[in-house]
KOLVOLO-563751 format. One record per residue: residue number from 0; residue in one letter; chain; x, y, z of N, C-alpha, C in turn. Coordinates in steps of 0.001 Angstrom, whole numbers. Example, Ala and Ser with C-alpha at 12.3 -4.5 7.8 and 13.67 -1.06 7.14 Angstrom:
! KOLVOLO-563751
+-----+------+------+---------+---------+---------+---------+---------+---------+---------+---------+---------+
: pos : code : unit :    n.xx :    n.yy :    n.zz :   ca.xx :   ca.yy :   ca.zz :    c.xx :    c.yy :    c.zz :
+-----+------+------+---------+---------+---------+---------+---------+---------+---------+---------+---------+
:   0 :    A :    A :   13190 :   -5690 :    7800 :   12300 :   -4500 :    7800 :   13200 :   -3300 :    7800 :
:   1 :    S :    A :   12850 :   -2250 :    7080 :   13670 :   -1060 :    7140 :   12900 :      30 :    7870 :
+-----+------+------+---------+---------+---------+---------+---------+---------+---------+---------+---------+
! end
This chain:
! KOLVOLO-563751
+-----+------+------+---------+---------+---------+---------+---------+---------+---------+---------+---------+
: pos : code : unit :    n.xx :    n.yy :    n.zz :   ca.xx :   ca.yy :   ca.zz :    c.xx :    c.yy :    c.zz :
+-----+------+------+---------+---------+---------+---------+---------+---------+---------+---------+---------+
:   0 :    M :    A :    9322 :  -22846 :  -12276 :    8923 :  -22228 :  -11023 :    7778 :  -23058 :  -10430 :
:   1 :    H :    A :    7879 :  -23275 :   -9187 :    6841 :  -24041 :   -8495 :    5617 :  -23157 :   -8272 :
:   2 :    W :    A :    4428 :  -23758 :   -8349 :    3189 :  -22988 :   -8242 :    3047 :  -22294 :   -6893 :
:   3 :    S :    A :    3619 :  -22866 :   -5835 :    3494 :  -22225 :   -4521 :    4281 :  -20910 :   -4452 :
:   4 :    L :    A :    5369 :  -20813 :   -5228 :    6113 :  -19549 :   -5271 :    5295 :  -18460 :   -5950 :
:   5 :    A :    A :    4583 :  -18837 :   -7000 :    3740 :  -17866 :   -7697 :    2614 :  -17384 :   -6782 :
:   6 :    I :    A :    2021 :  -18291 :   -6026 :     958 :  -17891 :   -5092 :    1524 :  -17008 :   -3991 :
:   7 :    A :    A :    2704 :  -17346 :   -3484 :    3327 :  -16529 :   -2435 :    3626 :  -15120 :   -2945 :
:   8 :    A :    A :    4124 :  -15023 :   -4175 :    4416 :  -13709 :   -4758 :    3133 :  -12917 :   -4974 :
:   9 :    A :    A :    2078 :  -13590 :   -5426 :     803 :  -12898 :   -5633 :     236 :  -12401 :   -4303 :
:  10 :    L :    A :     338 :  -13203 :   -3268 :    -144 :  -12776 :   -1948 :     698 :  -11639 :   -1380 :
:  11 :    A :    A :    2015 :  -11646 :   -1688 :    2896 :  -10588 :   -1199 :    2516 :   -9228 :   -1769 :
:  12 :    I :    A :    1911 :   -9204 :   -2953 :    1460 :   -7943 :   -3537 :     -22 :   -7707 :   -3249 :
:  13 :    G :    A :    -824 :   -8756 :   -3354 :   -2275 :   -8611 :   -3249 :   -2768 :   -8190 :   -1880 :
:  14 :    L :    A :   -2260 :   -8809 :    -839 :   -2738 :   -8472 :     507 :   -2382 :   -7042 :     926 :
:  15 :    P :    A :   -1142 :   -6601 :     710 :    -862 :   -5190 :    1009 :   -1664 :   -4216 :     146 :
:  16 :    A :    A :   -1960 :   -4605 :   -1095 :   -2765 :   -3731 :   -1957 :   -4178 :   -3582 :   -1403 :
:  17 :    L :    A :   -4759 :   -4675 :    -935 :   -6090 :   -4593 :    -324 :   -6067 :   -3766 :     962 :
:  18 :    A :    A :   -5031 :   -3955 :    1767 :   -4916 :   -3184 :    3004 :   -4730 :   -1696 :    2712 :
:  19 :    T :    A :   -3963 :   -1385 :    1677 :   -3764 :       6 :    1286 :   -5068 :     625 :     803 :
:  20 :    A :    A :   -5817 :    -119 :      21 :   -7105 :     389 :    -460 :   -8047 :     659 :     702 :
:  21 :    W :    A :   -8076 :    -244 :    1666 :   -8928 :     -55 :    2843 :   -8497 :    1180 :    3639 :
:  22 :    A :    A :   -7181 :    1310 :    3865 :   -6668 :    2443 :    4643 :   -6937 :    3760 :    3931 :
:  23 :    Q :    A :   -6690 :    3810 :    2627 :   -6906 :    5054 :    1901 :   -8386 :    5375 :    1764 :
:  24 :    G :    A :   -9215 :    4362 :    1784 :  -10655 :    4600 :    1767 :  -11138 :    5293 :    3027 :
:  25 :    R :    A :  -10421 :    5098 :    4101 :  -10766 :    5783 :    5359 :  -10018 :    7105 :    5521 :
:  26 :    I :    A :   -8780 :    7138 :    5057 :   -7973 :    8354 :    5214 :   -8448 :    9458 :    4276 :
:  27 :    G :    A :   -8804 :    9103 :    3053 :   -9189 :   10104 :    2054 :  -10321 :   11004 :    2486 :
:  28 :    P :    A :  -11477 :   10451 :    2880 :  -12571 :   11319 :    3318 :  -12230 :   12123 :    4581 :
:  29 :    A :    A :  -11486 :   11518 :    5485 :  -11103 :   12247 :    6698 :  -10160 :   13402 :    6361 :
:  30 :    A :    A :   -9240 :   13165 :    5430 :   -8327 :   14237 :    5023 :   -9091 :   15348 :    4304 :
:  31 :    A :    A :  -10048 :   14987 :    3464 :  -10833 :   16000 :    2764 :  -11642 :   16840 :    3743 :
:  32 :    A :    A :  -12208 :   16198 :    4761 :  -12966 :   16943 :    5767 :  -12055 :   17873 :    6563 :
:  33 :    A :    A :  -10868 :   17371 :    6912 :   -9925 :   18203 :    7661 :   -9449 :   19385 :    6832 :
:  34 :    L :    A :   -9218 :   19149 :    5530 :   -8751 :   20236 :    4661 :   -9822 :   21284 :    4426 :
:  35 :    S :    A :  -11088 :   20902 :    4488 :  -12140 :   21891 :    4297 :  -12212 :   22854 :    5477 :
:  36 :    E :    A :  -11774 :   22391 :    6638 :  -11784 :   23269 :    7810 :  -10449 :   23955 :    8049 :
:  37 :    K :    A :   -9351 :   23230 :    7768 :   -8008 :   23787 :    7981 :   -7133 :   23491 :    6768 :
:  38 :    P :    A :   -7100 :   24375 :    5791 :   -6306 :   24139 :    4580 :   -4804 :   24006 :    4842 :
:  39 :    E :    A :   -4341 :   24493 :    5962 :   -2903 :   24411 :    6261 :   -2454 :   22981 :    6574 :
:  40 :    L :    A :   -3388 :   22047 :    6674 :   -3049 :   20650 :    6941 :   -2797 :   19848 :    5667 :
:  41 :    S :    A :   -2596 :   20520 :    4546 :   -2452 :   19816 :    3266 :   -1229 :   18902 :    3247 :
:  42 :    T :    A :    -122 :   19352 :    3814 :    1078 :   18505 :    3845 :     834 :   17249 :    4664 :
:  43 :    T :    A :     185 :   17395 :    5799 :    -128 :   16243 :    6645 :   -1057 :   15278 :    5921 :
:  44 :    A :    A :   -2022 :   15795 :    5207 :   -2955 :   14940 :    4478 :   -2239 :   14153 :    3390 :
:  45 :    I :    A :   -1334 :   14796 :    2679 :    -587 :   14105 :    1629 :     284 :   13007 :    2223 :
:  46 :    V :    A :     925 :   13290 :    3337 :    1764 :   12281 :    3985 :     919 :   11100 :    4459 :
:  47 :    L :    A :    -229 :   11380 :    5042 :   -1083 :   10306 :    5531 :   -1632 :    9445 :    4400 :
:  48 :    I :    A :   -1830 :   10017 :    3243 :   -2292 :    9241 :    2101 :   -1138 :    8448 :    1483 :
:  49 :    A :    A :      78 :    8981 :    1549 :    1229 :    8314 :     923 :    1777 :    7169 :    1766 :
:  50 :    I :    A :    1628 :    7209 :    3062 :    2219 :    6184 :    3924 :    1711 :    4775 :    3596 :
:  51 :    P :    A :     416 :    4548 :    3412 :     -12 :    3183 :    3086 :     528 :    2663 :    1752 :
:  52 :    E :    A :     864 :    3557 :     843 :    1407 :    3127 :    -446 :    2726 :    2391 :    -278 :
:  53 :    T :    A :    3451 :    2682 :     784 :    4722 :    1997 :     990 :    4518 :     507 :    1231 :
:  54 :    M :    A :    3353 :     112 :    1731 :    3092 :   -1315 :    1929 :    3089 :   -2052 :     596 :
:  55 :    V :    A :    2510 :   -1451 :    -429 :    2476 :   -2095 :   -1738 :    3877 :   -2161 :   -2333 :
:  56 :    I :    A :    4645 :   -1109 :   -2159 :    6016 :   -1103 :   -2671 :    6834 :   -2189 :   -1988 :
:  57 :    L :    A :    6712 :   -2304 :    -678 :    7443 :   -3347 :      38 :    6932 :   -4735 :    -340 :
:  58 :    G :    A :    5639 :   -4873 :    -572 :    5105 :   -6142 :   -1041 :    5669 :   -6527 :   -2395 :
:  59 :    F :    A :    5829 :   -5551 :   -3270 :    6434 :   -5812 :   -4575 :    7872 :   -6276 :   -4426 :
:  60 :    V :    A :    8622 :   -5642 :   -3535 :   10012 :   -6044 :   -3294 :   10061 :   -7481 :   -2774 :
:  61 :    V :    A :    9185 :   -7813 :   -1851 :    9138 :   -9179 :   -1325 :    8786 :  -10170 :   -2429 :
:  62 :    A :    A :    7841 :   -9812 :   -3288 :    7468 :  -10700 :   -4391 :    8649 :  -10938 :   -5332 :
:  63 :    V :    A :    9393 :   -9892 :   -5620 :   10571 :  -10047 :   -6479 :   11599 :  -10947 :   -5801 :
:  64 :    L :    A :   11810 :  -10751 :   -4514 :   12758 :  -11604 :   -3791 :   12303 :  -13057 :   -3775 :
:  65 :    I :    A :   11006 :  -13288 :   -3642 :   10487 :  -14655 :   -3659 :   10742 :  -15298 :   -5024 :
:  66 :    L :    A :   10458 :  -14560 :   -6089 :   10575 :  -15130 :   -7422 :   12025 :  -15291 :   -7871 :
:  67 :    R :    A :   12893 :  -14385 :   -7471 :   14301 :  -14465 :   -7879 :   15108 :  -15385 :   -6994 :
:  68 :    G :    A :   14666 :  -15607 :   -5767 :   15433 :  -16406 :   -4827 :   15499 :  -17880 :   -5180 :
:  69 :    N :    A :   14573 :  -18344 :   -6003 :   14546 :  -19774 :   -6350 :   14530 :  -19955 :   -7856 :
:  70 :    G :    A :   15467 :  -19337 :   -8531 :   15481 :  -19421 :   -9988 :   16634 :  -20158 :  -10430 :
+-----+------+------+---------+---------+---------+---------+---------+---------+---------+---------+---------+
! end
């Protein structure tokens, strides 16, 4: 495997993971504040926290495609 493929696969997972951490760092406190005032928003809060996680999952899929595509 060429070293550039390994770096591309690492970036495909690493960058979305950092973006997800940043997004959840902002969504989490806002969701907690909203839930303290309106507990009926729990479903919305869970969805808003789960949406950024899909970026990491898609990054993992891209990394697998990068690594398997040139084997």
